[in-house]
C-alpha positions in Angstrom: -22.0 -49.0 -32.9 -23.4 -51.3 -35.6 -22.8 -51.1 -39.2 -25.1 -52.1 -42.0 -23.6 -52.4 -45.4 -25.1 -52.6 -48.9 -23.2 -53.1 -52.2 -22.9 -49.3 -52.6 -23.4 -47.6 -49.2 -22.8 -47.9 -45.5 -24.9 -46.6 -42.7 -23.7 -45.9 -39.1 -26.5 -46.2 -36.5 -25.2 -44.8 -33.2 -26.8 -45.3 -29.8 -29.0 -42.3 -28.8 -29.8 -41.2 -32.3 -33.2 -41.3 -33.9 -34.2 -44.8 -35.0 -34.3 -45.0 -38.8 -36.5 -47.6 -40.5 -35.3 -48.6 -44.0 -37.8 -50.4 -46.1 -36.7 -52.0 -49.4 -39.1 -53.1 -52.1 -38.3 -55.4 -54.9 -37.9 -53.4 -58.1 -36.0 -50.6 -56.4 -32.7 -50.1 -58.1 -29.5 -49.2 -56.4 -29.6 -45.6 -57.7 -32.9 -44.9 -55.8 -31.4 -46.7 -52.7 -28.5 -44.3 -52.7 -30.8 -41.3 -53.1 -32.8 -42.4 -50.1 -29.7 -42.6 -47.9 -28.6 -39.3 -49.2 -31.9 -37.7 -48.0 -31.5 -39.4 -44.5 -28.0 -38.2 -44.1 -29.1 -34.6 -44.8 -31.9 -35.0 -42.2 -29.4 -36.3 -39.6 -27.0 -33.5 -40.3 -29.9 -31.0 -39.9 -30.9 -32.5 -36.6 -27.4 -32.3 -35.3 -27.2 -28.7 -36.4 -30.4 -27.9 -34.6 -29.2 -29.6 -31.5 -26.0 -27.5 -31.6 -28.0 -24.4 -32.1 -29.8 -25.0 -28.7 -26.5 -24.8 -26.8 -24.7 -21.8 -25.4 -21.4 -20.8 -26.9 -18.2 -19.8 -25.2 -18.0 -16.2 -26.5 -16.7 -14.4 -23.4 -13.0 -13.7 -23.4 -10.8 -13.2 -20.4 -11.2 -9.4 -20.8 -15.0 -9.8 -20.9 -15.1 -12.1 -17.9 -12.9 -9.7 -15.9 -15.1 -6.8 -17.0 -18.1 -8.7 -15.6 -16.4 -8.9 -12.2 -15.4 -5.3 -12.2 -18.6 -4.0 -13.7 -20.8 -5.9 -11.3 -18.8 -4.8 -8.2 -18.0 -1.2 -8.9 -21.3 0.6 -8.5 -22.3 3.7 -6.5 -20.6 2.6 -3.3 -17.2 3.9 -4.3 -18.7 7.4 -4.6 -21.1 7.3 -1.6 -19.7 5.1 1.2 -16.8 7.2 2.6 -19.0 9.5 4.7 -20.8 6.8 6.6 -17.7 4.7 7.1 -15.9 7.7 8.5 -18.7 8.2 11.0 -18.5 4.5 11.8 -14.8 4.2 12.6 -13.6 7.9 12.9 -10.2 8.0 11.2 -8.9 7.7 7.6 -6.5 4.8 8.7 -9.4 2.8 10.0 -11.5 3.4 7.0 -8.7 2.3 4.7 -8.0 -0.7 7.0 -11.7 -1.8 6.8 -11.5 -1.6 3.0 -8.4 -3.8 3.0 -10.0 -6.4 5.4 -13.2 -6.5 3.4 -11.3 -6.7 0.2 -9.2 -9.6 1.5 -12.3 -11.4 2.8 -14.0 -11.0 -0.6 -10.8 -12.2 -2.3 -10.9 -15.3 0.0 -14.4 -16.0 -1.3 -13.3 -15.4 -4.9 -10.4 -17.9 -4.4 -12.8 -20.5 -3.2 -15.3 -19.8 -5.9 -12.5 -20.0 -8.5 -11.9 -23.7 -7.6 -15.5 -24.6 -8.1 -15.9 -22.5 -11.3 -12.8 -24.1 -12.9 -14.0 -27.5 -11.8 -17.6 -27.1 -13.1 -17.7 -24.3 -15.7 -21.4 -24.6 -16.5 -24.2 -22.0 -16.9 -25.8 -21.2 -13.6 -22.6 -21.1 -11.5 -23.6 -21.1 -7.8 -26.8 -23.0 -8.7 -24.7 -25.8 -10.1 -22.3 -25.8 -7.1 -25.3 -26.0 -4.7 -26.9 -28.8 -6.6 -23.8 -30.9 -6.8 -22.8 -30.3 -3.1 -26.1 -30.4 -1.3 -28.7 -31.9 -3.8 -31.5 -30.6 -6.0 -33.6 -29.0 -3.3 -30.8 -26.7 -2.2 -30.0 -25.9 -5.8 -33.7 -25.0 -6.3 -33.7 -22.8 -3.1 -30.7 -20.8 -4.4 -32.3 -20.4 -7.8 -35.6 -19.4 -6.3 -34.0 -16.7 -4.1 -31.7 -15.5 -6.9 -34.4 -15.2 -9.6 -37.4 -14.0 -7.7 -35.7 -11.6 -5.2 -31.9 -11.4 -5.5 -31.4 -10.7 -9.2 -34.7 -9.3 -10.2 -34.9 -7.1 -7.1 -31.4 -5.8 -7.7 -32.3 -5.0 -11.3 -35.4 -3.2 -10.3 -33.4 -1.2 -7.8 -30.7 -0.4 -10.3 -33.4 0.7 -12.9 -34.9 3.1 -10.4 -31.5 4.4 -9.4 -30.6 5.0 -13.0 -33.8 7.0 -13.4 -33.1 9.0 -10.2 -29.5 9.8 -11.3 -30.7 10.8 -14.7 -33.3 13.1 -13.1 -30.5 14.7 -11.0 -28.3 15.2 -14.1 -31.1 16.9 -16.1 -32.2 19.0 -13.1 -35.5 17.4 -12.1 -37.2 17.1 -15.4 -38.4 13.6 -14.6 -40.3 14.6 -11.4 -44.0 14.2 -11.1 -46.5 11.3 -11.2 -49.1 10.3 -13.7 -51.1 8.5 -11.0 -50.6 6.7 -7.6 -52.3 3.6 -6.3 -52.6 2.4 -2.8 -52.6 -1.3 -2.1 -53.0 -2.5 1.5 -51.5 0.7 2.7 -48.5 0.4 0.3 -48.1 3.4 -2.1 -47.5 2.5 -5.8 -46.6 5.7 -7.7 -46.2 5.8 -11.5 -44.5 8.6 -13.3 -41.6 9.5 -15.5 -39.1 8.0 -13.1 -40.9 4.6 -13.4 -41.0 4.8 -17.2 -37.3 5.5 -17.5 -36.6 2.7 -15.0 -38.7 0.2 -17.1 -37.1 1.4 -20.3 -33.6 0.9 -19.0 -34.3 -2.7 -18.0 -35.9 -3.5 -21.4 -33.1 -1.7 -23.4 -30.3 -3.6 -21.5 -32.3 -6.9 -21.9 -32.4 -6.2 -25.6 -28.6 -5.7 -25.7 -28.2 -9.0 -23.9 -30.5 -10.8 -26.3 -27.7 -10.3 -28.9 -24.7 -12.6 -29.1 -22.9 -13.1 -25.8 -19.7 -11.9 -27.3 -21.3 -8.6 -28.1 -22.7 -8.4 -24.5 -19.2 -9.1 -23.2 -17.7 -6.3 -25.4 -20.4 -3.9 -24.0 -19.5 -5.0 -20.4 -15.8 -4.3 -21.2 -16.6 -0.8 -22.5 -18.8 0.0 -19.6 -16.3 -1.3 -17.1 -13.6 0.7 -18.8 -15.7 3.8 -18.3 -16.2 3.0 -14.6 -12.4 2.6 -14.1 -11.8 5.8 -16.0 -14.3 7.8 -13.9 -12.7 6.5 -10.6 -9.3 7.4 -11.9 -10.4 10.9 -13.0 -11.7 11.6 -9.5 -8.6 10.2 -7.8 -6.0 11.8 -10.1 -7.9 15.1 -10.2 -8.0 15.1 -6.4 -4.2 14.4 -6.1 -3.1 16.9 -8.8 -5.6 19.7 -9.0 -7.7 19.9 -5.8 -7.4 23.0 -3.7 -6.8 22.7 0.1 -5.4 19.2 -0.1 -3.1 18.2 2.7 -1.5 14.8 3.7 -2.0 15.8 7.3 -5.7 14.9 7.0 -4.6 11.3 7.2 -3.5 11.8 10.8 -6.7 13.4 11.9 -9.9 12.0 13.4 -13.6 12.9 13.0 -14.4 15.4 15.8 -17.9 16.8 15.8 -18.9 15.7 12.4 -22.7 15.9 11.7 -22.9 12.2 10.7 -26.4 12.7 9.3 -28.7 9.6 9.6 -25.9 7.5 11.1 -27.1 5.7 14.2 -25.2 6.5 17.4 -24.9 2.7 18.0 -22.9 2.5 14.7 -20.3 5.0 15.7 -17.0 3.9 17.0 -16.2 0.7 18.9 -17.1 -2.8 17.8 -20.5 -1.8 16.5 -19.0 0.9 14.3 -16.4 -1.5 13.0 -19.1 -4.0 12.0 -21.2 -1.3 10.4 -18.2 -0.1 8.4 -17.4 -3.7 7.5 -20.9 -4.3 6.2 -20.7 -1.1 4.1 -17.4 -2.1 2.6 -18.5 -5.7 1.9 -21.6 -4.2 0.1 -19.2 -2.1 -1.9 -17.3 -5.3 -2.9 -20.5 -7.4 -3.5 -21.1 -8.9 -6.9 -17.7 -10.6 -7.5 -19.4 -14.0 -7.7 -21.6 -13.3 -10.6 -19.1 -14.2 -13.3 -19.6 -17.9 -12.3 -23.2 -17.7 -13.5 -21.9 -17.3 -17.1 -19.2 -20.0 -16.6 -20.7 -22.0 -19.5 -19.9 -19.1 -21.9 -16.4 -18.2 -20.9 -13.6 -19.2 -23.3 -11.0 -21.6 -21.8 -12.9 -21.5 -18.5 -10.5 -23.6 -16.5 -7.9 -20.9 -16.9 -9.8 -17.7 -17.5 -12.4 -18.0 -14.7 -9.8 -18.1 -11.8 -7.9 -15.3 -13.5 -11.1 -13.2 -13.9 -12.2 -13.7 -10.3 -8.8 -13.1 -8.7 -7.5 -10.4 -11.1 -10.8 -8.5 -11.1 -10.8 -8.4 -7.2 -7.2 -7.2 -7.0 -8.0 -4.4 -9.5 -11.1 -3.4 -7.6 -9.2 -3.3 -4.2 -6.5 -1.1 -5.8 -9.1 1.3 -7.2 -11.0 1.5 -3.9 -7.8 2.2 -1.9 -6.7 4.8 -4.4 -9.9 6.8 -4.6 -10.6 6.7 -0.8 -7.0 7.9 -0.1 -7.7 10.8 -2.5 -10.8 11.7 -0.6 -8.9 12.0 2.7 -6.1 13.9 1.0 -8.5 16.6 -0.1 -10.9 16.7 2.9 -10.4 16.2 6.7 -12.3 13.4 8.4 -14.6 15.9 10.1 -15.4 17.6 6.8 -16.2 14.2 5.2 -18.4 13.2 8.2 -20.3 16.4 7.8 -21.2 16.0 4.1 -25.0 16.2 3.6 -26.9 13.1 2.6 -28.2 15.2 -0.4 -24.6 15.3 -1.7 -21.6 12.8 -1.6 -18.0 12.9 -0.7 -17.1 12.3 -4.4 -19.1 15.4 -5.4 -17.5 17.5 -2.7 -14.0 16.4 -3.7 -14.7 16.9 -7.4 -15.9 20.5 -6.7 -12.4 21.3 -5.4 -11.0 20.8 -8.9 -14.0 21.0 -11.3 -16.0 23.7 -9.6 -19.8 23.8 -10.5 -19.3 21.1 -13.1 -18.7 18.6 -10.3 -22.4 17.9 -9.6 -23.1 17.1 -13.3 -19.9 15.1 -13.6 -20.6 12.9 -10.5 -24.2 12.5 -11.5 -23.0 11.3 -14.9 -20.5 8.9 -13.2 -23.3 7.5 -11.0 -25.5 7.2 -14.0 -23.0 5.3 -16.1 -21.9 3.2 -13.2 -25.5 2.1 -12.5 -26.1 1.3 -16.1 -23.0 -0.9 -16.3 -24.0 -2.8 -13.1 -27.5 -3.2 -14.6 -26.0 -4.6 -17.8 -23.8 -7.3 -16.0 -26.7 -8.2 -13.6 -29.1 -8.9 -16.5 -26.4 -10.7 -18.4 -25.5 -13.1 -15.6 -28.9 -13.3 -13.8 -30.7 -15.0 -16.7 -28.4 -18.0 -16.6 -29.8 -19.3 -13.3 -33.4 -19.9 -14.6 -31.9 -21.2 -17.8 -29.8 -23.8 -15.9 -32.8 -24.7 -13.7 -35.0 -25.2 -16.7 -32.5 -27.5 -18.3 -32.6 -29.6 -15.1 -36.4 -29.7 -15.1 -36.7 -27.5 -12.0 -38.2 -24.5 -13.9 -40.3 -23.8 -17.0 -38.9 -26.0 -19.8 -39.4 -23.2 -22.3 -36.7 -21.1 -20.5 -34.1 -23.8 -21.4 -34.2 -22.8 -25.1 -31.6 -20.5 -26.6 -31.9 -18.4 -29.7 -30.7 -20.3 -32.8 -29.2 -17.1 -34.2 -27.6 -15.5 -31.2 -27.2 -18.6 -28.9 -28.3 -16.9 -25.7 -31.3 -17.8 -23.5 -33.7 -15.1 -24.7 -36.7 -16.7 -23.0 -35.0 -16.5 -19.6 -33.8 -13.0 -20.3 -37.3 -11.8 -21.2 -39.0 -13.5 -18.3 -36.4 -12.0 -16.0 -37.0 -8.5 -17.4 -40.8 -8.8 -17.1 -40.5 -9.8 -13.4 -38.0 -7.0 -12.7 -40.4 -4.5 -14.3 -43.2 -5.8 -12.1 -41.0 -5.2 -9.0 -40.1 -1.7 -10.3 -43.8 -0.8 -10.4 -44.6 -2.4 -7.1 -41.6 -1.3 -5.1 -40.1 1.8 -6.7 -41.0 3.8 -3.6 -39.3 1.3 -1.3 -36.8 -0.7 -3.4 -34.2 -0.5 -0.5 -36.6 -2.8 1.5 -36.7 -5.3 -1.3 -32.9 -5.5 -1.7 -32.4 -5.6 2.1 -34.6 -8.7 2.2 -32.4 -10.4 -0.4 -29.0 -9.4 0.9 -29.1 -11.5 4.1 -30.4 -14.6 2.2 -27.7 -14.3 -0.4 -25.0 -14.1 2.2 -26.3 -17.4 3.5 -25.7 -18.9 0.1 -22.2 -17.3 -0.2 -21.3 -19.3 2.9 -22.9 -22.5 1.7 -21.1 -22.3 -1.7 -17.8 -21.7 0.0 -18.4 -24.7 2.3 -19.1 -26.7 -0.9 -15.3 -26.6 -1.6 -14.8 -28.9 1.4 -17.9 -31.1 0.6 -17.0 -31.6 -3.0 -13.4 -32.5 -2.2 -14.8 -35.4 -0.2 -17.7 -36.3 -2.5 -15.6 -35.9 -5.8 -12.0 -36.5 -4.8 -11.0 -37.6 -8.3 -12.7 -34.8 -10.2 -10.4 -32.7 -12.3 -9.5 -29.4 -10.5 -7.5 -27.2 -12.9 -7.3 -24.6 -10.1 -7.2 -25.4 -6.3 -8.2 -22.7 -3.8 -5.0 -20.9 -2.7 -4.4 -21.3 1.1 -6.9 -24.2 1.5 -8.2 -24.9 4.0 -7.3 -21.6 5.9 -8.6 -19.1 3.3 -12.1 -20.7 2.8 -12.4 -21.1 6.6 -11.6 -17.3 7.1 -14.4 -16.5 4.6 -16.8 -18.8 6.4 -15.9 -17.2 9.7 -16.5 -13.7 8.3 -19.8 -14.8 6.8 -20.9 -16.4 10.1 -19.9 -13.2 12.0 -21.9 -11.0 9.6 -25.0 -13.3 9.7 -24.7 -13.7 13.5 -24.3 -10.0 14.2 -27.2 -9.2 11.9 -29.5 -11.7 13.6 -28.4 -10.6 17.1 -29.6 -7.1 16.2 -33.2 -8.3 15.5 -33.3 -10.9 18.3 -36.1 -9.0 20.2 -38.4 -8.9 17.2 -37.6 -12.6 16.4 -38.6 -13.6 19.9 -41.7 -11.5 19.9 -42.8 -12.8 16.5 -42.2 -16.4 17.4 -44.1 -15.9 20.7 -47.1 -14.5 18.8 -47.1 -17.4 16.3 -46.9 -20.0 19.1 -49.9 -18.4 20.9 -52.0 -18.5 17.8 -51.6 -14.9 16.5 -50.3 -16.1 13.1 -50.8 -13.0 11.0 -49.5 -10.6 13.7 -46.5 -12.8 14.4 -45.6 -13.1 10.7 -46.0 -9.4 10.3 -43.5 -8.7 13.1 -41.0 -11.1 11.5 -41.5 -9.7 8.0 -40.7 -6.2 8.9 -37.1 -7.2 9.6 -35.1 -7.8 6.4 -32.9 -10.6 7.9 -35.9 -12.6 9.2 -37.8 -11.9 6.0 -34.8 -13.2 4.0 -34.8 -16.5 5.9 -38.6 -16.6 5.4 -38.2 -16.1 1.6 -35.7 -18.9 1.4 -37.9 -21.2 3.5 -40.9 -20.4 1.2 -39.0 -22.1 -1.6 -39.3 -25.5 0.1 -43.1 -25.9 -0.3 -42.8 -24.5 -3.8 -40.1 -27.1 -4.6 -42.4 -29.8 -3.1 -45.4 -28.7 -5.2 -43.2 -28.5 -8.4 -41.8 -32.0 -7.8 -45.4 -33.3 -7.5 -46.8 -31.5 -10.5 -43.7 -32.3 -12.6 -42.4 -35.6 -11.2 -40.9 -36.7 -14.5 -39.0 -33.5 -15.0 -37.5 -33.6 -11.5 -36.6 -37.2 -11.7 -34.8 -36.6 -15.1 -32.9 -33.6 -13.7 -29.2 -33.9 -13.7 -27.8 -35.5 -10.5 
């Protein structure tokens, strides 16, 4: 730092600040000189203020961060999965054991993520971890998958689910279409369901364009409602339900209908894997709080607490409510529940009577809305972080000077999610199935980053170190490898057929065979990011070269 002094003032000129040229003319008196420097000082302070206004603020408390974990994980699965899982493994004890194992595996992932989040509490979470561990191309691939398919696809599906549950609650008043288009054999309906889905996405995006502290408070309220609804079902079942009997826990499914459950996914190892996948899907979403790590207060302490505490709370709630299901209904009764209903609805009818259908529809509605809120809140931070690194549109790196949130990224995310609502509202399950397999690949890569970064950055500050390292991260990696391997094994015939067609020159037919399988399509979507990264790096070489290492 150099200091220039005059008889009446001093100026500090720091490296990295705007260069200031001071021109003195004979005849200027010292009073005018002092006035000039006063004006420059005001300009410098204004520039500094504007710079600060372009930064995110740490407005999420521990309660808000934990609420994001809980709100993003507890969705509709806790009300809907018990029937299929009972068909998969047959007995209440095995269903509960699967929930315990899946919960512990998810907790193992959370313990590993907690080390990375406390070490690098920056906006973008997993994107940052991937970039630091494997380099910018892999960070870009995660961001590409997350933004274009993972998050936006999930938000589109949640918007449609919200509309469908609302339609059930108001007894079909949203049914009917304004028109329907057909594009390459793909039906694109548009009616009241789609309008409600689009409105829900834009409303929640508007909420998240306000201060992040407000969004965090909304997440806390919505997560509190979810917890209360689960407790109402569980407590009501234990205290008020008719026909409840603890002997149900010693029974097995014998002759249950198991509607739409494949025979290959009943009992044995195949049934266990199917049940495990269902339980892991019910626990999915615990990682999303890392995406807003740059906005969590005291992140080195609060992020590990939110991840671990949130997962323990969710495990307890899942065990409690599923135990209540089996207390009220026998395994055969649960396995015979129609796909048009749910186990939660059937259990609630034992103590609420006809009101149960409306109550569970309201529970599913509010739960979906809460998950949509946390998904939109966290998802926008990935394109924001990429834009700051020069790996996405620069305009998305700006934050609102008033609310200090990335409004540009939020709006672009909402627009893309709405396009997916219109294009895939009749088949959104296919879209999310494409993303799930790809996202699990990144779960494994991020967990492996714990080992890589301990070698690459041995001296980095680690306020929290993964409990049980290296055993706990290895267990999660083994579980991830098992899930991915079993999923690929199930589509091995189509993979071979598609590859053979491509090798023999039938490109379109071969790619069509591969694309109809979600796991293979997920790998393809990730791979598609490589040429896009190459094109982006050629079109914007300066931005990529200036990106953070």
